[in-house]
C-alpha distance (Angstrom), angle and dihedral (degrees) to the residues before:
residue distance angle dihedral
X1 . . .
X2 3.81 . .
X3 3.80 92.5 .
X4 3.80 90.9 43.9
X5 3.81 94.6 62.3
X6 3.79 102.2 25.2
X7 3.81 110.2 123.1
X8 3.81 93.6 -4.4
X9 3.79 129.6 134.3
X10 3.81 105.6 -130.0
X11 3.80 128.0 -169.8
X12 3.80 120.1 -158.8
X13 3.79 118.0 -169.5
X14 3.78 114.2 -157.2
X15 3.78 84.2 22.1
X16 3.81 94.0 158.1
X17 3.81 95.1 54.8
X18 3.80 126.8 95.2
X19 3.80 97.3 -88.6
X20 3.81 96.0 27.8
X21 3.80 94.7 53.7
X22 3.80 91.8 48.8
X23 3.82 90.0 49.9
X24 3.82 87.7 53.2
X25 3.81 91.7 48.2
X26 3.80 91.5 52.2
X27 3.82 94.0 43.6
X28 3.81 91.0 53.6
X29 3.81 89.0 65.5
X30 3.82 93.7 60.1
X31 3.80 101.7 65.0
X32 3.81 100.5 -109.9
X33 3.79 120.4 -177.5
X34 3.81 89.2 -122.3
X35 3.79 140.9 -29.7
X36 3.79 121.2 -135.5
X37 3.81 110.3 -155.6
X38 3.79 114.6 -161.9
X39 3.80 122.6 -172.4
X40 3.79 138.9 142.7
X41 3.84 95.1 -146.1
X42 3.79 108.6 94.5
X43 3.82 101.5 -162.9
X44 3.84 97.7 45.0
X45 3.81 89.2 46.1
X46 3.80 89.9 54.0
X47 3.81 90.5 46.9
X48 3.80 94.5 53.9
X49 3.81 90.3 45.9
X50 3.80 89.6 56.9
X51 3.81 94.4 45.0
X52 3.82 96.1 45.6
X53 3.82 92.2 45.8
X54 3.80 89.6 53.1
X55 3.81 97.5 43.5
X56 3.83 99.3 36.7
X57 3.82 108.7 24.1
X58 3.81 92.6 164.7
X59 3.80 96.3 52.7
X60 3.80 115.2 97.8
X61 3.81 109.7 -130.3
X62 3.79 127.8 173.2
X63 3.81 116.5 -158.8
X64 3.80 115.8 -152.9
X65 3.81 123.8 -172.1
X66 3.79 95.2 -151.0
X67 3.81 133.3 136.9
X68 3.82 114.8 -135.0
X69 3.80 88.3 -136.4
X70 3.83 88.5 68.2
X71 3.79 100.8 88.0
X72 3.82 95.6 -175.2
X73 3.81 93.4 53.7
X74 3.81 93.2 42.9
X75 3.81 90.7 51.3
X76 3.79 90.9 47.0
X77 3.81 91.5 53.4
X78 3.79 93.2 48.3
X79 3.79 90.9 48.7
X80 3.80 92.8 49.3
X81 3.81 100.3 45.0
X82 3.84 102.7 23.3
X83 3.81 93.9 -159.6
X84 3.78 123.4 -147.2
X85 3.82 93.6 -146.0
X86 3.80 132.2 24.1
X87 3.80 127.4 -161.7
X88 3.80 109.2 -166.7
X89 3.82 107.0 -157.1
X90 3.81 98.9 143.8
X91 3.79 109.1 119.0
X92 3.75 148.7 130.7
X93 3.80 100.0 -115.2
X94 3.80 106.2 165.2
X95 3.80 106.8 108.8
X96 3.84 96.8 -151.9
X97 3.81 93.2 45.6
X98 3.80 91.2 51.2
X99 3.81 90.3 48.7
X100 3.80 92.7 53.4
X101 3.81 95.2 39.3
X102 3.81 104.2 31.5
X103 3.79 97.0 161.1
X104 3.81 91.1 55.6
X105 3.81 87.4 55.0
X106 3.81 89.3 49.9
X107 3.82 91.6 49.6
X108 3.79 95.7 49.7
X109 3.80 103.5 32.1
X110 3.81 99.0 36.2
X111 3.80 109.2 20.9
X112 3.81 91.1 39.2
X113 3.80 90.1 56.2
X114 3.79 91.3 46.3
X115 3.83 90.6 51.6
X116 3.80 90.4 57.4
X117 3.80 93.4 48.4
X118 3.81 92.2 46.8
X119 3.79 92.1 49.5
X120 3.81 90.9 53.5
X121 3.80 92.5 44.9
X122 3.81 98.4 43.9
X123 3.82 93.8 44.6
X124 3.83 91.6 42.8
X125 3.78 90.6 -134.3
X126 3.78 122.8 -175.5
X127 3.80 95.4 -134.8
X128 3.79 111.8 164.2
X129 3.80 102.1 -150.1
X130 3.79 140.4 0.5
X131 3.81 116.4 -164.0
X132 3.81 115.5 -163.7
X133 3.81 114.4 -155.9
X134 3.80 107.4 -138.9
X135 3.80 136.3 167.3
X136 3.79 141.2 -121.8
X137 3.81 86.4 -114.2
X138 3.83 88.1 72.9
X139 3.82 87.8 73.6
X140 3.82 109.2 90.7
X141 3.81 89.9 -19.5
X142 3.80 119.5 -144.8
X143 3.80 98.7 176.5
X144 3.80 138.2 49.2
X145 3.79 94.3 -104.1
X146 3.80 92.1 54.3
X147 3.80 92.6 44.0
X148 3.79 94.1 51.6
X149 3.80 92.3 46.1
X150 3.81 90.6 49.7
X151 3.80 89.6 53.8
X152 3.81 89.5 45.6
X153 3.80 88.8 56.7
X154 3.80 90.7 52.7
X155 3.80 92.1 49.3
X156 3.79 92.5 54.7
X157 3.78 96.8 40.0
X158 3.81 94.4 49.6
X159 3.82 88.4 47.9
X160 3.81 86.4 78.3
X161 3.81 86.5 76.5
X162 3.81 97.0 52.1
X163 3.82 95.5 36.8
X164 3.82 104.7 36.9
X165 3.82 93.2 167.1
X166 3.80 90.3 65.4
X167 3.82 128.0 66.3
X168 3.81 109.8 -137.2
X169 3.81 116.6 -166.5
X170 3.79 135.5 165.0
X171 3.79 129.2 -145.6
X172 3.79 125.8 -157.4
X173 3.76 126.5 -163.9
X174 3.80 136.9 158.1
X175 3.78 134.4 -112.2
X176 3.79 116.9 -32.4
X177 3.80 109.6 -137.4
X178 3.82 114.1 -114.3
X179 3.81 93.6 -6.0
X180 3.79 118.0 151.7
X181 3.79 109.6 -67.5
X182 3.83 94.3 6.2
X183 3.78 122.6 138.3
X184 3.84 97.5 -111.5
X185 3.83 95.9 71.2
X186 3.82 87.7 46.6
X187 3.80 91.5 52.7
X188 3.82 91.1 47.2
X189 3.81 90.7 52.3
X190 3.80 90.6 49.2
X191 3.80 91.2 48.8
X192 3.81 90.6 49.4
X193 3.82 88.7 52.0
X194 3.81 90.9 51.5
X195 3.80 96.0 -105.8
X196 2.90 161.2 -134.2
X197 3.80 99.7 -157.7
X198 3.80 112.0 -143.7
X199 3.78 100.9 -135.2
X200 3.80 107.6 164.1
X201 3.81 99.4 -164.2
X202 3.81 126.5 8.4
X203 3.81 90.0 -155.1
X204 3.81 92.6 59.8
X205 3.82 117.0 117.1
X206 3.78 132.3 -160.3
X207 3.79 135.7 -165.0
X208 3.78 100.3 -129.0
X209 3.79 128.6 -164.8
X210 3.79 138.0 156.3
X211 3.78 124.6 -105.0
X212 3.81 90.5 -107.1
X213 3.80 90.5 52.4
X214 3.80 90.5 49.4
X215 3.82 92.7 52.9
X216 3.81 91.1 44.7
X217 3.81 87.6 54.6
X218 3.81 91.2 50.8
X219 3.81 91.5 50.2
X220 3.82 91.2 46.9
X221 3.80 89.2 54.3
X222 3.80 88.7 49.0
X223 3.80 90.5 54.3
X224 3.79 104.8 35.4
X225 3.82 111.8 22.0
X226 3.79 116.9 104.3
X227 3.81 121.2 -132.5
X228 3.80 109.0 -75.3
X229 3.79 95.3 17.3
X230 3.78 128.1 128.3
X231 3.80 107.8 -142.5
X232 3.82 112.5 -143.8
X233 3.82 122.7 -179.6
X234 3.79 122.8 -147.5
X235 3.80 108.1 -109.7
X236 3.79 127.8 170.5
X237 3.80 115.6 -119.1
X238 3.81 119.6 -120.9
X239 3.78 129.0 -159.3
X240 3.79 107.1 -117.6
X241 3.82 89.2 -139.3
X242 3.82 88.6 61.3
X243 3.81 89.1 53.9
X244 3.80 89.6 51.1
X245 3.81 92.7 48.6
X246 3.80 90.8 49.7
X247 3.82 90.3 52.2
X248 3.81 93.7 45.3
X249 3.79 95.1 47.8
X250 3.80 111.9 171.2
X251 3.80 95.2 -17.9
X252 3.81 116.1 118.4
X253 3.78 102.0 -124.1
X254 3.78 128.5 150.3
X255 3.79 114.3 -111.9
């Protein structure tokens, strides 16, 4: 990994989110030339700027308040910095939000991906690798979030045809424990309030992994996936009711 990122210019979209910020934190350890952090969320972007500046004062980071749906700004950034590697983590990932606002999910998850591919194609950039962060919900999708992420995968994987100088790969993983907006913090808040816990279906399963495991999976895809591949780790499924029971412990709370 050290040799992979050493001296490289790396762009991370959604770089202030749960997975994006951890990717940035890990990248900062490997002596990159510079890291370009793109996000449309002002407060999280400011937070990661403060934390990275404190932890890695010698690492050059550029913080850009840009939405991936803004094609002109995305193209301008790619033209200016011409990154060697791109990690595309920007996404709308909340299933209920995507259900209620489907076009916003289309704009971010689909049009945002297309804007990146078009920038690379139109500028004829010699980018080495683009890694698209996907989700297990893209497999046989039953909701808007999964559908848009499945299409996002296709956009990046077919980009190998139009941009043969660049290796486009996708990586899928499951639910990151305690990530922003995940169900575990919600359950903990409900337990703290004395319940009830809003478990929709006791038969529901999840593929659970830690944030470190998620980033390791992304970096493995970066190193080992072939152009056009979707990299999928083997993760054991867990019943969500077992997760709830583990969090509740001996407390008497309605589930």
